[in-house]
N, C-alpha and C positions, 0 to 999 in steps of 0.2 A: 247300639250304634257305633259303629268305628270308622274314624275319617282321619286320614293322615298320611305322611310319609314316614317311613321307618329305615334309616340308613344301616349300611354296612350288613346287610343280610347274607351272610356267606352262606354260598350253595344255591342261591335264589333261582338261577338259571334252570337248575336240574330237578328244583323242589316240587313235591307233590302237595305240599301244604305249608303255610307261613306260620310260625309261633311266634306271637309278638306279646309285649306288655306294655301295660299305661296305667294312669291313675284314674278313678272313677270319684268324680265330684258328687256328693249326694249329701242333703241336709247340711247341717251346721258343722259337722266335726271336719277332721281332716281327711284329706283324699284317700281312698282304699286303694291298694294295689291290687292289681288283678292281671291273669294273663288269658290269651285266648288262641284259637287255631282257626286258620282259613284256608281252604281248601282253593287249588291253584286257580279255578274258573272266576274266582273273585278277587284276586288282585293282580295289580300290573307290575312286572319287573323292568325298571327304569334303566335305560342304556347308559348307566354313569360309573363303570369299572372297566378295567382291562384298557389295555392300550396306552394312550396318552393320557387317559383319566386319572390314573393312579400310579404312585411311585414305585411300589412293590407289590409281592403276592398277586400279580395279576391274572393268575390261573385261579385263585379262590372264587370267583364270582360273588364279590362281595357288594352286589349290587343294592341301590334302596328299592323298597317295596313300598307301592302306592295303593292305598285303600281309600275308594271315595264312597262315602254313606253306606258301608256295607252293613246290614243287618246279621247279627249271629244270634243263633238259639242258645238256649242256657245252657246245654249241653257242651257249647264249646268254648265257655269261658269258667275259669276257676279263679277263686278271690282269694289264693293263697299264694306265699312267696317260697315258691317250690326250688329257687334257686339257691337258698342259705342254708336251709335246715328242713327235718320232718317233722317239726314241730306242728303243723298245719295238719298233717296227714298222717300221724305215727302209726294208725291201724293197716297202712299199707295204702297199694295203688292198685288199679284194674290190671296193670302189667305182672305185678307181684302175683296176685292171686292168680294170674291166667298161666304164668309161666314156672311158678315156684320159684324164681330166682330173685333174691335182694337186689341184683344190679338196676332192676327194673323199679325201686324205688325211686330214682331220678332226682337227688339232688344235685341239681345240674353244676352248680358253679365249682363245685370240688372237681369232678372229673373232667370238666371242661376246661379248666386253668392246666391239668397236666397236658392237655393236648399242646399247647403251647411249647412246652418243653420238649416235647416229641419234634415238633415242626423245626424249632430252632435249633437243635441237636442235629437234625437232619440235614439243614442247611450248612451247619458247621462242618459236618462229615463231607457234604459235597465240596467245601469250599477248600478243606484238606487234600481232597483229591486233585482238584484243579490247580491247588498251589505246587503240589508236587509236580505234577504235568509241567508246569510253565518253568519251574527250575532248569529243566534242559533247553530251554529256548530265551532264556532271559540272559544275558551277559553280564558279568561282573564289570563294573565301571572301569575303563584302563586296565583292562585283562582280556585274555584270549580264552579264559574259562568260564563257563556259564554258572548260574548260582547255585547248581548241585554241591560245588566245591566250596560255597560261602558258609562260613561259621556263624554268621548272623543269620542267614535263612535256617540253619539247623536249629538254632535258639529259639528262633519266632516259631518254626512247625513244631518243635518238641512242646514248647508251651501251650500251644492253641490245642495241640493232642490231648494234653493234659487236661485243660479246662474243658473241652467238649466230653472227655471221658467223664470228668466229674459232673458234668450237666445231665449226663444219661443217667448216672447214678442217682442223682438228686431226684429226677423226674421218676426214675422207677421205685424211689423210696415214697414219694408222694402218691403212686398209684396204688402200691402196696399199703400204705395207710388209708386209702380210700375203702380198698378190698375190708380192711379190719373194721371199719366203721360201719359198713353194711353187714358184716358178718356178726358184730354186735347186735346190729339192730334184729336182724336174723333169729339169733340166739334167744335174746330176752327182751326184745323192743327198745332196748337203750336206743335214745334219740341221738340223730345227726344234730348239732348245734351249732349256730352260726360260727361260735370260738373254732370248731372243727374244721368248719370250711376254710375259714379264713387262714387256719394252719397249712392246709393244701396250697392254698391261694399264694402265700408267703413262699412255701418251698418252691412252687412253680416258677415265681418270678426271678427266685435266685438263679436257679438253674438255666432260665432264659438269658439271664444277665450274663453267665458264665459263657454261654454258646454266643451271643451277641459279640462277646468282648473278643472272642476265640476269631471271630470273623474279621472284626475291626483290623487286629493285628495282623491277618493274611492280607488283607485288602490293601493295608497301608504300607506293606513290603512285596507284594507282587508285581511291582513295575507298572509304569505308565500306562503300556498297552492295556493293561487289565481294566482301566477305566472306560475304555471306549464302549458306547453302545453294541450291543450285541455279544459281547465277552460274558463268559458265565461268572467270573468274579465279580462283575460289576453287579449282575443280576442278584447275587447273593447278599451283597452289601445292600442293594435295594431293599431287600426281601425283609431283613433284619431291621431296618428303619421301620418298614411298615408295621413290624409288631411292636416297635419301641412308642409309637404314637396311639395303639390301641389303648382302650380305656382300662382295659384290666393290667396293664403294665404301667398304670403311674403310683406314685408314692402314696396317696391316701389310705391305700388297704394296709399298710404296715401300720399306721396309726389305729386303724380300725381295731385290728388285732390286737394292740394292746389295752384298747379301751374295753373289748370283751373279756382281755384277761383281768381287768381290773374291777370287773361286775359295771362298768359304765354302759350307756347304750351309745353304740357307735350312730 
């Protein structure tokens, strides 16, 4: 029986199912981690995202999902932590057996984190396009020329381009690393361990930091009009702030990677 509200369920308005996780308290020992899947007819999408409800990423549909005493059959619940490693099901998944593709092994956190690198890099590229457009309309103070002729604008734009390219390269590196992980599993059942996933996590974080830094530089020097509501540059700036407050962007995961490398329990 599942009862509760689950926040920031991106894609909820168009989802056919909701996959959530929780802790099961049973007996005297520590609670057990479990995940579950719920069909759309059994959950409510709360109207608490988009518009004035959220700062950025307003199109992501990251609404809360509410379940009120929903009974789930056993085959809709799994008691393994599939987010971080394949150790709980290293013999494969129904998806792998059905499609013959190790991508369906589904160690979710590693692949999921690389998505943020793609998102933030895309935002940075869009901000670069907007910045270049604004150069033709923004005057240099006390001058008859626009900022297209401003050496300081050239410096900022060039650095932002380089940071964005680096962010994309790191993101692709993380994606390739994940493909190597599932390839090794497919070849000889080498498990994907939490340390492997935390490696991808760290790479994705650093890629996103570079992309966010590029947008910061562009926003700061694009001119005051770029900060007005409805301006593209303002939207891009808000979107990267939405990434920065995401739980996966927080510092503790670097500590967890070091703990895993040292043989300690994160």
